[in-house]
N, C-alpha and C positions, 0 to 999 in steps of 0.2 A: 504494500500500500504506500503510495507516494503522492506527490503533487500531480494534479491532472494538467497536462500540457496539450495545446491545440495541434501540434505537429508531431506527436509521438507516433502516429500511424499514417500510412499513405492513404490518400483518398480512394474510394471505390468509384468505379464508373457509374454515373447516373444514380448515385446513392447519397443520402444525407442522413445524419443522425442527430436527433435532439435528445437531450437528457434533462428530465424534470427532476429537480432535487427538492424534496419537501417531505412533510409528514405523510404517513400512510392515509390516503383519502380515497374513498371509493370513486368520487367524481373525477379525480385526477387520472384514474385508470382508464377512463373513457377518452382521455386526451392523448395518451402516450403508450408507447411500447416499452421504452427505456425509462424506468423509474428508479430512483434511489432515495431512501429515507434520509441519508446523509452522505457526506464525503468523509474520508477517502473511499474510493472504489477499490475492491480487491484486484490484485494483479491478474489480468486475464488476457492471454495472447489472442483469443478469439473475439474480444470486444472490438466493435467497429470504431473508427475514428469519430470523435464527437465534434460536431460542427457548431452546435449552439447549446448553451447551458441556460436553463430557466430555473431560477430559484423561486420556489413557491412559498409565500408567506400567507398562512391562514390568519386573518385578522381576528378570529375568535380564539386564538391559542397563543399564549406566551411561549409555550414549548416550541411551536413552529418557528417563531422568530429566533429563539436561541439556537435551534437546530441549523437554521440558515446561516446565522452569524458564525457558528463553529465550522460549518462546511466551507465557508468562503476562504478560510486559511489553507485549504487543500487545493486551491486553483491557482495555476501559474498566472502571473500578472499579464502576460500577453493575451490571455483569453479576454481580458477586459477591453481589448481594442475592437469592440463591436460584436463579440461572440458570447456575451452574457447579458441576460435580461432578468428583471424581477417581475413576478406576477403576484399581486395581492388579491386573494380570494375572500369572499364573504363581504364584499364592499356594499352589497345591497341592504344589509341589516346592520346599520351603524349602531343601533342601540344595544346590540349584543356583542360589540367588539371589545376585546380585552387588549388589543394592540392598536394604538392610535395611528391614524393615517400618516401623520407627520413623522412618526418614527420610521416608517417604511420609506417615506419620501427622502428622509435624511440618509438612510442606508443606501438607497439607489444613487443619491447625489454623491455620497462619499466614494462610491466605486465608479462614478461617471457612467452609469448604465441606465438604459431606459426602464421605466416602471409602467406596468400595465395593471389596471384594476378590472376585476371581473367578478360577477356573481355566478358561480358555476351551478347554482341551484336552478337557474333559468335555462332551459334547453337552447333557446335562441342565442343567448349570450355565450353559452358554452360552444355552440357551433361557430359563431363568429370568432371567438378567441382561438379555436382550433385552426380556422382558416388563416387568421393573422399569424399564428405561430408557424404554420407551414410556409407561408410566404417569407417570413423572416429567416426560416431555415434554408429555403432555396437561395436566398441572397448570401447568407453566411457560408454556405457550401460552395458558392461560386457558380451556381447554375443560372444566374440572371446576368446576361452580358451587360457590361458597362456599369454595374453597381457592385460595390464591395461592402464588406461588413462595416468598414469605417464610414462609407457613405451612408449606410443605414443608420449608424449611430448618430450622425449629424442630422439626418432627416427626422429621426424620432425625437430629437431634442427640441423641446418647445421653447419659444421665445418668452412664454409666460412663466417658465419655471422660476421659482424664487432663487435668489442668490444665496450663497452659503451664509452670509452675514444675516439675512432675513430669517434663517431657520434658527 
């Protein structure tokens, strides 16, 4: 078990792999094939190259946030050049949240990575999020001509994002 690096493995022809890292959630299993409760991953020579890592924070669970924060230490810094994203789930039921949205915003801002909010309980939102993640994965894997992961990072960055001093 070691630090996860983006170029540890050679890319496969017409393949791309997304890794969702978060707590064990039934709704996440509908979004992904490659799930990990936390990092580091066990050493496996048959594991495909990972093109995009999505850290999933359940806003209803402090354990989920701690798990993601601990897992971030097992990711090589070069992954943060457009190949990491954060997904905050449970955003639709703000009254039940034990993790404040600003906490997740600060975390994403610290790692200079995009943050997506989604309520996975609603099928339409879940479908839209899956489509968005697949599109991000295609870009990060290099399957979209003329657009790189760094381009994606700058496109997803909103001009309305608060500055670090405002947080």
